[in-house]
C-alpha positions as CSV (number, residue, x, y, z in Angstrom):
1,M,7.6,5.8,-30.0
2,Y,6.1,2.4,-29.0
3,A,8.5,0.2,-31.0
4,P,11.6,1.1,-29.0
5,H,9.9,0.4,-25.7
6,F,8.8,-3.1,-27.0
7,A,12.3,-3.6,-28.4
8,A,13.9,-2.8,-25.1
9,A,11.7,-5.2,-23.3
10,L,12.4,-8.0,-25.8
11,A,16.2,-7.3,-25.7
12,I,16.2,-7.5,-21.9
13,K,14.2,-10.8,-22.2
14,G,17.0,-12.1,-24.4
15,R,19.5,-11.4,-21.6
16,S,17.3,-12.5,-18.7
17,P,15.3,-15.6,-19.8
18,G,13.9,-16.0,-16.3
19,A,12.1,-12.7,-16.4
20,P,8.4,-13.0,-17.4
21,L,7.9,-11.4,-20.8
22,W,4.6,-9.9,-19.8
23,A,6.3,-8.1,-16.9
24,L,9.0,-6.7,-19.1
25,L,6.5,-5.5,-21.7
26,V,4.2,-4.0,-19.1
27,G,7.1,-2.5,-17.3
28,A,8.4,-0.7,-20.3
29,F,5.1,1.0,-20.6
30,I,4.3,1.8,-17.0
31,P,5.2,5.6,-17.4
32,D,2.8,5.9,-20.3
33,L,0.1,4.0,-18.5
34,L,0.5,6.2,-15.5
35,W,0.5,9.3,-17.7
36,I,-2.9,8.2,-19.2
37,A,-4.3,7.7,-15.7
38,L,-3.0,11.1,-14.5
39,A,-4.2,12.8,-17.6
40,R,-7.7,11.4,-17.2
41,I,-7.9,12.9,-13.7
42,G,-6.4,16.2,-14.7
43,I,-3.0,16.0,-13.0
44,E,-1.1,15.8,-16.3
45,P,-3.1,17.6,-18.9
46,A,-3.2,15.9,-22.3
47,Q,-3.3,19.1,-24.4
48,T,-0.3,19.4,-26.6
49,S,-0.1,23.2,-25.9
50,N,0.2,22.5,-22.1
51,F,2.1,19.2,-22.2
52,F,3.1,18.3,-18.6
53,D,4.2,14.9,-17.8
54,D,6.6,15.3,-14.8
55,W,4.7,12.9,-12.5
56,S,5.0,10.0,-14.9
57,H,8.1,10.7,-17.0
58,S,10.6,12.5,-14.8
59,L,13.9,10.8,-13.9
60,V,12.9,10.4,-10.2
61,S,9.4,9.2,-11.0
62,V,10.5,6.6,-13.4
63,A,13.2,5.3,-11.0
64,V,10.5,5.1,-8.3
65,L,8.1,3.3,-10.6
66,A,10.8,0.9,-11.6
67,T,11.7,0.1,-8.0
68,V,8.1,-0.4,-7.0
69,F,7.2,-2.6,-9.9
70,A,10.4,-4.6,-9.8
71,S,10.0,-5.2,-6.1
72,A,6.9,-7.3,-6.8
73,F,9.3,-9.9,-8.3
74,L,11.7,-10.3,-5.4
75,R,10.9,-14.0,-5.0
76,R,12.2,-14.6,-8.5
77,G,15.7,-13.5,-7.6
78,K,18.0,-10.5,-8.2
79,P,18.6,-11.0,-11.9
80,V,14.9,-11.0,-12.6
81,V,14.3,-8.0,-10.4
82,F,17.1,-6.1,-12.1
83,A,15.8,-7.0,-15.6
84,I,12.3,-5.7,-14.7
85,W,13.7,-2.6,-13.1
86,L,15.7,-1.9,-16.3
87,A,12.7,-2.5,-18.5
88,V,10.8,0.2,-16.6
89,F,13.8,2.6,-16.4
90,S,14.6,2.1,-20.1
91,H,11.4,4.2,-20.8
92,F,13.2,7.3,-19.5
93,L,16.4,6.5,-21.3
94,L,14.6,6.0,-24.6
95,D,12.4,9.1,-24.2
96,F,15.3,11.3,-23.2
97,P,16.6,12.1,-26.7
98,V,13.3,12.1,-28.6
99,H,10.6,13.2,-26.2
100,P,8.5,16.1,-27.7
101,K,9.2,18.2,-24.6
102,R,12.2,18.2,-22.3
103,L,11.9,15.9,-19.3
104,A,12.1,17.0,-15.7
105,L,14.6,15.4,-13.3
106,A,11.8,15.3,-10.7
107,P,8.1,16.3,-10.6
108,N,7.6,20.1,-10.6
109,D,11.4,20.6,-11.1
110,R,12.3,23.6,-13.2
111,N,15.5,21.9,-14.4
112,L,14.5,20.3,-17.7
113,S,16.7,17.9,-19.7
114,G,16.6,16.1,-23.0
115,M,16.6,17.3,-26.5
116,G,12.9,18.1,-26.9
117,K,11.5,21.6,-27.1
118,S,11.7,23.7,-23.9
119,H,8.4,24.6,-22.2
120,Q,7.7,27.2,-19.6
121,R,6.7,26.5,-16.1
122,A,4.2,28.7,-14.2
């Protein structure tokens, strides 16, 4: 699922030439980078039988990540900030139809969305 994230960043770069390519590419992968960090410390277990990625991949979390990362580029102007925000948020949009498990709207939310398999919450 990496190619669509790269493609989204490159497509956004085509529409926003002032946005740094590195920021768009990194931004498109921020939820996965956060997931790796949280899995390593045990917050989001990496076992496929207990797949839990609400903190890094939920709608609210991705929107917050997008806002925080994009705000680092405020000096470059609103078009660049929006392009970077969209690159990060595109991760949720691209994962929504194909993610292996349904995505939460917010961390620890029992309302799951998407087309992946449903999983039970304790």
